[in-house]
N, C-alpha and C positions, 0 to 999 in steps of 0.2 A: 629477462635474460641479462646476465652480467658477462661482458666480454673484456678480457684483459690482454694487453699487448705492449709492445715497446714504444710505439709512437703513432698516434692517430691524427696528428695535426689538431686543429681547433674545431673542426666540424666535418660533416660528411653524412653518409647514410649507410644503413645496414640493409642488405638485399637478400631476401630469402628465396627458397625454392619456388620457381614459377615467376619470379620477378617482383613479388610483392615487397614493399618497403616497410620496415618496422617503425613504430612510433618512438622517437628518441625522447627519453626522459632526462638523461644527463650525459654529457659528452666532455671528456677531458683528454689530455694527451695520451693517457695510458689506460683509462677505464671508460667503457660505454655501458650505460643501462638503457635498454629499450624494451618495448612491448612487442611480443611476437604477433604478427598479423592474425586477425581473426580467421579461424579455420585451418591454420597451419598445423600439420601433423608431424613435421620433422623432415630432415634432409640436409642439404648443403646451404651454407650461408657465407656471404662475403661482405667485407667492410670496404666501402668505397670512400677514399679520401680525395682531396682535390687533384692528386697526381696519379693515383694508382688504385687497382683492386688488390685486395689480399688474396691469398690462396683460399679455396673453398674449405670450410670447416664443417663437419657434420654436427647436427644438433638433434635433440628430441624434445618433445613437449609433454610435460606432465599436467594433469588436470586435478588440482586440489578440490576437495568437495566441501571445505569450510573456508569462507572468505570473511575477512574482518574489515570493519569500517569504523573509523574513529575521527570525530571532527576536531579533536585536540591535536591530531597529527599534522605537522607542518609539511605540506607536500614537497618532496624532492624525488625520492624513489618510492613509487607506490606499486605494490604487486598483490595486495590482499592478504599477505601473511600477517601474523601477529606482530612481527618486527617492523614490517613496512605496510601498514594497513592503507586501504583507500580512504580518502578524505570525503568522498561523496557516495551516497547510496546508489545513485543512478549508475555510477561507473562500476560499482560492484555487480549490479544486475547485468550490465553489458558483458562482464567477464564471466558470468555464471552460466552453467548449463543445467538441464533438468536434474532434479534431485539434490542439487547443491544447497548448502545452508549459508546464508549471509548473516553474520552476527554483528549487530549494530551496538557499538559501545555508547555509554551515556553521553549526552550532549544534545545540542539543538542543530538540526540539519535544515538549512534554509534552501529547500529545493522541491521540485515536483517530479515524482518518479512514475515510471510505467514499467510493469512487469514484462511487457513485450512477448506475451504468450509463453513464458517460461514457468514451468511447474517447479518452483523453488520455494524455500522457506526463508523469509526475512524476519528476524527475531531480535529482541533485546537480549541482554546478558541473562536475565531471569524473568520470563513473562509472568511468573507467579508472585513476584515481589512488587507490590504497588509502588514502592518508593523508586525502584528502578524503572518501572513503566512511566512514572511521572517525570523522570529525568531523562528519558529517551524520546526525543521529540522530532517529528518532521513538521516544519512550519512552512506552509505554502505561501506566506507573505502576500496574501490576497492576489495571487498570480495564477488563478485557475485551480483546477482539481489537484489535490495534494498527491493522491495515490490512484493510479488508473489500471484497471484490468479490462482490456478490450480486445484480446486476441485469443479467446477460447480457453483461458485458464480454467482448470478443473479443481476438484477438492484436494489434489496433490500440491496445489499452490497455496501457501500459507503466509499470512501476515499475523505476527504474534507479539504481544507485549510492548506496543509502541503507542505513543500519544500522537494523534493526528489533529492538527489545528490550523486555523487561519486560511482555509481554502475558500475561494470566492466562486467556485463552480462545483461545489460538493467537496467534502473531505475525501470521500472515496467514491469512485465511479466504477460500477460493474456493468459492462455492455457486452451481452452475449458471452458471459463468463460466469463461473461458479466457484470462486475461491473459498478458502476458509479464512475467517477473520476472527481471531480469538484473543482474549485478554487485552484488548486495546481500549484506550480512552479516546473518544472522538468528540471534540468539543470546540465550540466557537467557530464553526464553519457556516457558510451560507451558500444559497443557490436559489434559482427560480423554483426548482423542485428537488427535494432531497438534500437538505443542507448537510447532514452527516454522511449519508450513503444514498446514492442514486442507483437504482436497479432497473435495467432495461433488458427484458428477455434473459434474465439471469436468475440463478438459484444458489446464491451464496449461503454458506453455513456460518452463522454469526453466534459466537459463544462467549459468555463471560465478558461482555463489553459494556462500557459505560458511555452513554450519550448525554452530554451536558451542554445546554445553552447554544444549540445549533438553531438556525432559522432558515425559513424558506419564504420567498416573496409570494408564493402561491401554495404549493402542496408539499406536505411531508417535511416538517421541521427537522426531524432526525433521519427518517428513512422514507423514500418514495419508491414505490414498486409499480412498474408497468409491465404487465404480462410476465410476472416473475413470481417465483414460489420459494422464497428463502425459508430457512429454518433459523429461528431466533430463540435462543435459550439462555437463561440465567443473565439477562441483561437489565440494566437500569437506564431509565429515560427521565432526566431531570431538567426542568426549565427550558424545554425546547418549544419553538413557536413557529406557526405557519400563519400567514396573513389570511389565507382562505381555508383550506381543508387539511386535517390531520396534523395536529400540533406535534405529535411524536411520529406517527406512521400513517401514510396515505397509501391506499391500495386501489388499483384499477385493473380489473381482469387478472387478479392475483389471488393465490391461495396459500398463504404462508402458514407455517406452524409456529405459534408463539407460546412458549412454555416458561413458567417460573420467572416472569419478568416483573419489574416494578416501574410504574408510571406515576411520577410525582410532579405536580406543579407545571404541567404542560398547558399550552394555550393555542386555540385556533378559533376561527369563526364557526366552523362545524367540525365536530369530532376532535375534542381537545386532546385526547390520547390517540385514538385510532379512527380513521375514516375509511369505510368500505364502500366502494362503488363497483357493482357487478362482480363482487369478489366473495370467496368462501373461505375465510381464514378459520383456523382452529386455535382458540385462545384458551389456555388452561393454566390453572394454579398461579395466576398472576394477581397483582394488587394495583388498584387505581385510587390514588389519594390526592385530593386538592387540585384536580385538573379543572379547567374552566373554558367553556365555549361561549361565544357571544350569542349564537343562535341555537344550533341543534347538537345534542350529544355531548354532555358535560364530560363523559368518559369515552363512549363509543357511539358513532353514528353510522348507520347502514342504510343504503338505498339502492335503487336500480337493480332489483332482483338479486341482491346479495343474500348469501345463505351461510352465515357464520355458525360455528359451533362454539358456544361459550360455556365453559365448565369449571367449577370449583375456583372461582375468582372472588376477590374481595373488592367492593366498591365503597368508598367513603368520601 
């Protein structure tokens, strides 16, 4: 909100209907920029300066469905418009509501984000352009999980066309949630289990993603699934590593669909590409090349009453 007047002194506050105070972004003698309190629908507003209250002024709140983020923007006024984009993705998610689209411009965002249960789309400028995806980066700076879904997000929640890297507790964590993850590059993340993506009681849809050089101290260098049933289609797994099981994917009590994926140069003690424990994956039309295990399953290892369906794949 931009408020203009004759004289506002040097500081003060903006008070909205019900007594909530706006977040001041910029204050001068004649112009105030502030953010409307979360949940405000409109009504009367007053400006309080050190000596007086202004007369009430009516306002209304609009809800744009496209929000822009640009790390090149030097913060002063931020409202998510193309002219005044947010400088942080997390702030844009805070401002978004269901069905909104957050457009992330090219750059590197050093932050850790949580979708907070919002079924929104967070996307690069063009998820189908590999150069744009490579140049649109969320870097977790080894400060925990880079992207978190843990509040019941469903397939209407979409992460698209972004590079996720340098997470120290998984690049992406899905906990009781089932978002869509598409056209993303997930690389050089680490975790105890699920270096690239960790799934717990979740059924994400993972399409056209590339998993490169993620690692796990124990299970699932690229993806770890616990009681989860993801759909994984048209993805590449290159150079992922787990110290124990599942260099690319580790499954426990999980029944994913894996179709048209490439597994190259992955490593684990057991199940260099895929490790199945008490699981029933369906693996179709995929290729396994130059994967290596120290003990069992140079490509796939299955035990503990696992019942995979493995059809039309290539093993070299």
